[in-house]
TIRO-2110 file (N, C-alpha, C; in Angstrom, 1 decimal):
// TIRO-2110
36.9, -0.1, 12.3, N, 1, A
35.7, -0.7, 12.0, CA, 1, A
35.6, -0.9, 10.5, C, 1, A
34.4, -1.5, 10.1, N, 2, A
34.2, -1.7, 8.7, CA, 2, A
34.1, -0.4, 7.9, C, 2, A
34.6, -0.5, 6.6, N, 3, A
34.5, 0.7, 5.7, CA, 3, A
33.3, 0.5, 4.8, C, 3, A
32.5, 1.6, 4.8, N, 4, A
31.4, 1.6, 3.9, CA, 4, A
31.8, 2.0, 2.5, C, 4, A
31.4, 1.3, 1.6, N, 5, A
31.7, 1.6, 0.2, CA, 5, A
30.7, 2.6, -0.3, C, 5, A
31.2, 3.6, -0.9, N, 6, A
30.3, 4.6, -1.5, CA, 6, A
29.9, 4.1, -2.9, C, 6, A
28.6, 4.1, -3.2, N, 7, A
28.2, 3.6, -4.5, CA, 7, A
28.5, 4.8, -5.5, C, 7, A
28.9, 4.4, -6.7, N, 8, A
29.3, 5.4, -7.7, CA, 8, A
28.4, 5.1, -8.9, C, 8, A
27.9, 6.1, -9.5, N, 9, A
27.1, 5.9, -10.7, CA, 9, A
27.6, 6.9, -11.7, C, 9, A
28.0, 6.4, -12.9, N, 10, A
28.4, 7.3, -13.9, CA, 10, A
27.3, 7.7, -14.8, C, 10, A
27.5, 8.8, -15.5, N, 11, A
26.4, 9.3, -16.4, CA, 11, A
26.1, 8.3, -17.5, C, 11, A
27.1, 7.6, -18.0, N, 12, A
26.9, 6.6, -19.0, CA, 12, A
26.0, 5.4, -18.5, C, 12, A
26.1, 5.1, -17.2, N, 13, A
25.3, 4.0, -16.6, CA, 13, A
23.8, 4.5, -16.7, C, 13, A
23.6, 5.7, -16.3, N, 14, A
22.2, 6.2, -16.3, CA, 14, A
21.6, 6.2, -17.8, C, 14, A
22.5, 6.6, -18.7, N, 15, A
22.1, 6.7, -20.1, CA, 15, A
21.8, 5.3, -20.6, C, 15, A
22.6, 4.3, -20.2, N, 16, A
22.4, 2.9, -20.6, CA, 16, A
21.1, 2.4, -20.0, C, 16, A
20.8, 2.7, -18.7, N, 17, A
19.6, 2.2, -18.1, CA, 17, A
18.4, 2.8, -18.8, C, 17, A
18.5, 4.1, -19.1, N, 18, A
17.3, 4.8, -19.7, CA, 18, A
17.1, 4.3, -21.2, C, 18, A
18.2, 3.9, -21.8, N, 19, A
18.1, 3.5, -23.2, CA, 19, A
17.9, 2.0, -23.4, C, 19, A
18.0, 1.2, -22.3, N, 20, A
17.9, -0.2, -22.4, CA, 20, A
16.5, -0.6, -22.9, C, 20, A
16.4, -1.2, -24.1, N, 21, A
15.0, -1.5, -24.6, CA, 21, A
14.4, -2.7, -23.9, C, 21, A
13.1, -2.7, -23.8, N, 22, A
12.4, -3.9, -23.4, CA, 22, A
12.4, -4.9, -24.6, C, 22, A
12.4, -6.2, -24.3, N, 23, A
12.4, -7.1, -25.5, CA, 23, A
11.1, -6.9, -26.2, C, 23, A
11.2, -7.0, -27.6, N, 24, A
10.0, -6.9, -28.4, CA, 24, A
9.3, -8.2, -28.4, C, 24, A
8.0, -8.2, -28.2, N, 25, A
7.3, -9.5, -28.1, CA, 25, A
6.7, -9.7, -29.5, C, 25, A
7.0, -10.9, -30.1, N, 26, A
6.4, -11.2, -31.4, CA, 26, A
5.4, -12.3, -31.3, C, 26, A
4.2, -12.1, -31.8, N, 27, A
3.2, -13.1, -31.8, CA, 27, A
3.6, -14.1, -32.9, C, 27, A
3.4, -15.4, -32.7, N, 28, A
3.9, -16.4, -33.6, CA, 28, A
3.3, -16.1, -35.0, C, 28, A
2.1, -15.6, -35.1, N, 29, A
1.5, -15.3, -36.4, CA, 29, A
2.1, -14.1, -37.2, C, 29, A
2.9, -13.3, -36.5, N, 30, A
3.5, -12.1, -37.1, CA, 30, A
4.8, -12.5, -37.7, C, 30, A
5.5, -13.6, -37.4, N, 31, A
6.8, -13.9, -37.9, CA, 31, A
6.7, -14.7, -39.2, C, 31, A
7.6, -14.4, -40.1, N, 32, A
7.8, -15.2, -41.3, CA, 32, A
8.9, -16.2, -41.0, C, 32, A
8.5, -17.5, -41.1, N, 33, A
9.4, -18.6, -40.7, CA, 33, A
10.6, -18.8, -41.7, C, 33, A
11.8, -18.8, -41.2, N, 34, A
12.9, -19.2, -42.1, CA, 34, A
13.4, -18.2, -43.0, C, 34, A
12.9, -17.0, -43.1, N, 35, A
13.4, -16.0, -44.1, CA, 35, A
14.1, -14.9, -43.3, C, 35, A
15.0, -14.3, -44.0, N, 36, A
15.7, -13.1, -43.5, CA, 36, A
15.6, -12.0, -44.5, C, 36, A
15.5, -10.8, -44.0, N, 37, A
15.5, -9.6, -44.9, CA, 37, A
16.2, -8.5, -44.3, C, 37, A
16.4, -7.4, -45.0, N, 38, A
17.0, -6.2, -44.6, CA, 38, A
16.2, -5.6, -43.5, C, 38, A
16.9, -5.0, -42.5, N, 39, A
16.3, -4.3, -41.4, CA, 39, A
15.8, -3.0, -41.9, C, 39, A
14.5, -2.8, -41.6, N, 40, A
13.9, -1.5, -42.0, CA, 40, A
14.1, -0.5, -40.9, C, 40, A
14.7, 0.6, -41.2, N, 41, A
15.1, 1.7, -40.3, CA, 41, A
14.5, 3.0, -40.7, C, 41, A
13.8, 3.7, -39.8, N, 42, A
13.3, 5.0, -40.0, CA, 42, A
13.7, 5.9, -38.9, C, 42, A
14.3, 7.0, -39.2, N, 43, A
14.7, 7.9, -38.1, CA, 43, A
13.6, 9.0, -37.9, C, 43, A
13.3, 9.3, -36.7, N, 44, A
12.4, 10.3, -36.3, CA, 44, A
13.1, 11.6, -36.1, C, 44, A
13.0, 12.5, -37.1, N, 45, A
13.8, 13.8, -37.0, CA, 45, A
12.9, 15.0, -36.9, C, 45, A
11.6, 14.8, -36.6, N, 46, A
10.7, 16.0, -36.6, CA, 46, A
11.2, 17.1, -35.6, C, 46, A
11.5, 16.7, -34.4, N, 47, A
12.0, 17.6, -33.4, CA, 47, A
13.3, 18.2, -33.8, C, 47, A
14.2, 17.4, -34.3, N, 48, A
15.5, 17.9, -34.8, CA, 48, A
15.3, 19.0, -35.8, C, 48, A
14.4, 18.8, -36.8, N, 49, A
14.2, 19.7, -37.8, CA, 49, A
13.7, 21.1, -37.3, C, 49, A
12.9, 21.0, -36.2, N, 50, A
12.4, 22.2, -35.5, CA, 50, A
13.5, 22.9, -34.8, C, 50, A
14.4, 22.2, -34.1, N, 51, A
15.4, 22.7, -33.2, CA, 51, A
16.6, 23.3, -34.0, C, 51, A
17.0, 22.7, -35.1, N, 52, A
18.2, 23.0, -35.8, CA, 52, A
17.8, 23.8, -37.1, C, 52, A
18.2, 25.1, -37.1, N, 53, A
17.8, 25.9, -38.2, CA, 53, A
19.0, 26.1, -39.2, C, 53, A
20.2, 25.7, -38.8, N, 54, A
21.3, 25.9, -39.7, CA, 54, A
21.3, 24.7, -40.7, C, 54, A
21.1, 25.1, -42.0, N, 55, A
20.9, 24.1, -43.1, CA, 55, A
22.1, 23.2, -43.3, C, 55, A
23.3, 23.8, -43.0, N, 56, A
24.5, 23.0, -43.2, CA, 56, A
24.6, 21.9, -42.1, C, 56, A
24.3, 22.2, -40.9, N, 57, A
24.3, 21.2, -39.8, CA, 57, A
23.2, 20.2, -40.1, C, 57, A
22.0, 20.7, -40.5, N, 58, A
20.9, 19.8, -40.8, CA, 58, A
21.3, 18.8, -41.9, C, 58, A
21.9, 19.3, -42.9, N, 59, A
22.3, 18.4, -44.1, CA, 59, A
23.4, 17.4, -43.6, C, 59, A
24.3, 17.8, -42.8, N, 60, A
25.4, 17.0, -42.3, CA, 60, A
24.8, 15.8, -41.4, C, 60, A
23.9, 16.2, -40.5, N, 61, A
23.3, 15.2, -39.7, CA, 61, A
22.4, 14.2, -40.5, C, 61, A
21.6, 14.7, -41.4, N, 62, A
20.8, 13.8, -42.3, CA, 62, A
21.7, 12.9, -43.1, C, 62, A
22.8, 13.4, -43.6, N, 63, A
23.7, 12.5, -44.4, CA, 63, A
24.3, 11.5, -43.5, C, 63, A
24.7, 11.9, -42.3, N, 64, A
25.3, 10.9, -41.4, CA, 64, A
24.3, 9.8, -41.0, C, 64, A
23.1, 10.2, -40.7, N, 65, A
22.0, 9.2, -40.4, CA, 65, A
21.8, 8.3, -41.6, C, 65, A
21.7, 8.8, -42.8, N, 66, A
21.5, 8.0, -44.0, CA, 66, A
22.7, 7.0, -44.2, C, 66, A
23.9, 7.4, -43.9, N, 67, A
25.1, 6.6, -44.0, CA, 67, A
25.0, 5.5, -42.9, C, 67, A
24.7, 5.8, -41.7, N, 68, A
24.5, 4.9, -40.6, CA, 68, A
23.4, 3.8, -41.0, C, 68, A
22.3, 4.3, -41.5, N, 69, A
21.2, 3.4, -41.9, CA, 69, A
21.7, 2.4, -43.0, C, 69, A
22.4, 2.9, -44.0, N, 70, A
22.9, 2.1, -45.1, CA, 70, A
23.9, 1.0, -44.5, C, 70, A
24.8, 1.4, -43.6, N, 71, A
25.7, 0.5, -43.0, CA, 71, A
25.0, -0.6, -42.2, C, 71, A
24.1, -0.2, -41.3, N, 72, A
23.3, -1.1, -40.5, CA, 72, A
22.5, -2.1, -41.4, C, 72, A
21.9, -1.6, -42.4, N, 73, A
21.1, -2.5, -43.3, CA, 73, A
22.0, -3.4, -44.0, C, 73, A
23.2, -3.1, -44.3, N, 74, A
24.1, -4.0, -45.0, CA, 74, A
24.7, -5.0, -44.1, C, 74, A
24.8, -4.7, -42.8, N, 75, A
25.4, -5.5, -41.8, CA, 75, A
24.4, -6.5, -41.1, C, 75, A
23.2, -6.2, -41.1, N, 76, A
22.2, -6.9, -40.3, CA, 76, A
21.1, -7.5, -41.2, C, 76, A
20.7, -8.7, -40.9, N, 77, A
19.5, -9.2, -41.5, CA, 77, A
18.6, -9.7, -40.4, C, 77, A
17.3, -9.6, -40.6, N, 78, A
16.4, -10.0, -39.5, CA, 78, A
15.2, -10.9, -40.0, C, 78, A
14.6, -11.5, -39.1, N, 79, A
13.4, -12.3, -39.4, CA, 79, A
12.3, -11.2, -39.6, C, 79, A
11.7, -11.1, -40.7, N, 80, A
10.6, -10.1, -40.9, CA, 80, A
9.3, -10.4, -40.1, C, 80, A
8.6, -9.3, -39.8, N, 81, A
7.3, -9.4, -39.2, CA, 81, A
6.3, -8.8, -40.2, C, 81, A
5.1, -9.1, -40.1, N, 82, A
4.0, -8.5, -40.9, CA, 82, A
3.7, -7.2, -40.3, C, 82, A
3.8, -6.1, -41.0, N, 83, A
3.4, -4.8, -40.5, CA, 83, A
4.6, -4.1, -39.8, C, 83, A
4.3, -3.0, -39.1, N, 84, A
5.3, -2.3, -38.4, CA, 84, A
5.4, -2.7, -36.9, C, 84, A
6.5, -2.4, -36.3, N, 85, A
6.7, -2.7, -34.8, CA, 85, A
6.4, -1.4, -34.1, C, 85, A
5.8, -1.5, -33.0, N, 86, A
5.5, -0.3, -32.2, CA, 86, A
6.1, -0.5, -30.8, C, 86, A
6.4, 0.7, -30.1, N, 87, A
6.8, 0.6, -28.7, CA, 87, A
5.6, 0.3, -27.9, C, 87, A
5.8, -0.6, -26.9, N, 88, A
4.8, -1.0, -26.0, CA, 88, A
4.5, 0.1, -25.0, C, 88, A
3.2, 0.6, -24.9, N, 89, A
2.9, 1.6, -23.9, CA, 89, A
3.1, 1.1, -22.5, C, 89, A
3.4, 2.1, -21.6, N, 90, A
3.6, 1.7, -20.2, CA, 90, A
2.3, 1.4, -19.6, C, 90, A
2.2, 0.2, -19.1, N, 91, A
0.9, -0.3, -18.5, CA, 91, A
0.8, 0.2, -17.1, C, 91, A
-0.4, 0.8, -16.7, N, 92, A
-0.7, 1.3, -15.4, CA, 92, A
-1.5, 0.3, -14.6, C, 92, A
-2.4, -0.5, -15.2, N, 93, A
-3.2, -1.4, -14.5, CA, 93, A
-3.5, -2.6, -15.4, C, 93, A
-3.7, -3.8, -14.8, N, 94, A
-4.0, -5.0, -15.6, CA, 94, A
-5.3, -5.6, -15.2, C, 94, A
-5.9, -6.3, -16.1, N, 95, A
-7.1, -7.1, -15.8, CA, 95, A
-6.8, -8.3, -15.0, C, 95, A
-7.5, -8.5, -13.9, N, 96, A
-7.2, -9.6, -13.0, CA, 96, A
-7.4, -11.0, -13.7, C, 96, A
-8.4, -11.1, -14.5, N, 97, A
-8.6, -12.4, -15.1, CA, 97, A
-7.6, -12.8, -16.2, C, 97, A
-7.2, -11.9, -17.0, N, 98, A
-6.3, -12.2, -18.1, CA, 98, A
-4.8, -11.7, -17.9, C, 98, A
-4.6, -10.8, -17.0, N, 99, A
-3.3, -10.2, -16.8, CA, 99, A
-2.9, -9.3, -17.9, C, 99, A
-3.8, -9.0, -18.8, N, 100, A
-3.5, -8.1, -19.9, CA, 100, A
-3.7, -6.6, -19.4, C, 100, A
-3.0, -5.7, -20.1, N, 101, A
-3.0, -4.3, -19.7, CA, 101, A
-4.4, -3.7, -19.9, C, 101, A
-4.9, -3.1, -18.9, N, 102, A
-6.2, -2.4, -18.9, CA, 102, A
-6.1, -0.9, -19.2, C, 102, A
-5.1, -0.3, -18.7, N, 103, A
-4.9, 1.1, -18.9, CA, 103, A
-3.4, 1.4, -19.0, C, 103, A
-3.1, 2.4, -19.8, N, 104, A
-1.7, 2.7, -20.1, CA, 104, A
-1.4, 4.2, -19.8, C, 104, A
-0.2, 4.5, -19.6, N, 105, A
0.3, 5.9, -19.4, CA, 105, A
-0.2, 6.7, -20.6, C, 105, A
-0.5, 8.0, -20.4, N, 106, A
-0.8, 8.9, -21.4, CA, 106, A
0.3, 9.0, -22.5, C, 106, A
-0.1, 8.9, -23.7, N, 107, A
0.9, 8.8, -24.8, CA, 107, A
1.9, 10.0, -24.8, C, 107, A
1.4, 11.2, -24.4, N, 108, A
2.2, 12.3, -24.3, CA, 108, A
3.3, 12.3, -23.3, C, 108, A
3.2, 11.3, -22.3, N, 109, A
4.2, 11.1, -21.3, CA, 109, A
5.2, 10.0, -21.6, C, 109, A
5.0, 9.3, -22.7, N, 110, A
5.9, 8.1, -23.0, CA, 110, A
7.2, 8.7, -23.5, C, 110, A
8.3, 8.2, -22.9, N, 111, A
9.6, 8.7, -23.3, CA, 111, A
10.6, 7.6, -23.5, C, 111, A
11.6, 7.8, -24.3, N, 112, A
12.8, 7.0, -24.5, CA, 112, A
14.0, 7.9, -24.2, C, 112, A
14.6, 7.6, -23.0, N, 113, A
15.6, 8.5, -22.6, CA, 113, A
15.0, 9.9, -22.2, C, 113, A
15.4, 10.9, -22.8, N, 114, A
14.8, 12.2, -22.5, CA, 114, A
13.9, 12.7, -23.6, C, 114, A
13.7, 11.9, -24.6, N, 115, A
12.8, 12.2, -25.7, CA, 115, A
11.4, 11.6, -25.6, C, 115, A
10.4, 12.4, -25.9, N, 116, A
9.0, 11.9, -26.0, CA, 116, A
8.9, 11.0, -27.2, C, 116, A
8.2, 9.9, -27.0, N, 117, A
8.0, 9.0, -28.2, CA, 117, A
6.7, 9.5, -28.8, C, 117, A
6.7, 9.8, -30.1, N, 118, A
5.5, 10.3, -30.8, CA, 118, A
4.4, 9.2, -30.7, C, 118, A
3.2, 9.5, -30.5, N, 119, A
2.1, 8.6, -30.3, CA, 119, A
2.0, 7.6, -31.5, C, 119, A
2.4, 8.1, -32.7, N, 120, A
2.2, 7.2, -33.9, CA, 120, A
3.1, 6.0, -33.8, C, 120, A
4.1, 6.0, -32.9, N, 121, A
5.0, 4.9, -32.7, CA, 121, A
4.6, 4.0, -31.5, C, 121, A
3.5, 4.3, -30.9, N, 122, A
3.1, 3.5, -29.7, CA, 122, A
2.0, 2.5, -30.2, C, 122, A
2.1, 1.3, -29.7, N, 123, A
1.2, 0.2, -30.0, CA, 123, A
-0.1, 0.4, -29.2, C, 123, A
-1.1, -0.2, -29.6, N, 124, A
-2.4, -0.2, -29.0, CA, 124, A
-2.4, -1.2, -27.8, C, 124, A
-3.3, -1.0, -26.9, N, 125, A
-3.5, -2.0, -25.8, CA, 125, A
-4.2, -3.2, -26.5, C, 125, A
-3.8, -4.4, -26.0, N, 126, A
-4.5, -5.7, -26.6, CA, 126, A
-5.9, -5.8, -26.1, C, 126, A
END
């Protein structure tokens, strides 16, 4: 008879799915037309600083992050936006008339992979 294939899922597939970003939506008024600038990068290390008490490891990781930041900034240029970009909160319900988000997931439950996204990086509902 027919052979059923077993589906296989690797850990890296799950990591990729969890880390796949949603496309950032730019309002036309936020974009600067025709200009390129250096990518602004900020690493969130608050939890790392609390978890890692070994100063040599902490210094090594911070140096590595700064080197990665410098390389990315030298390799990439982007169309700038006015202000900062924020992660879009997970919408739980929408307004029927406009389709806009009416309520969002509690900020303390928003995650990227296994890490909680600090509320200061979440955008407001429109």
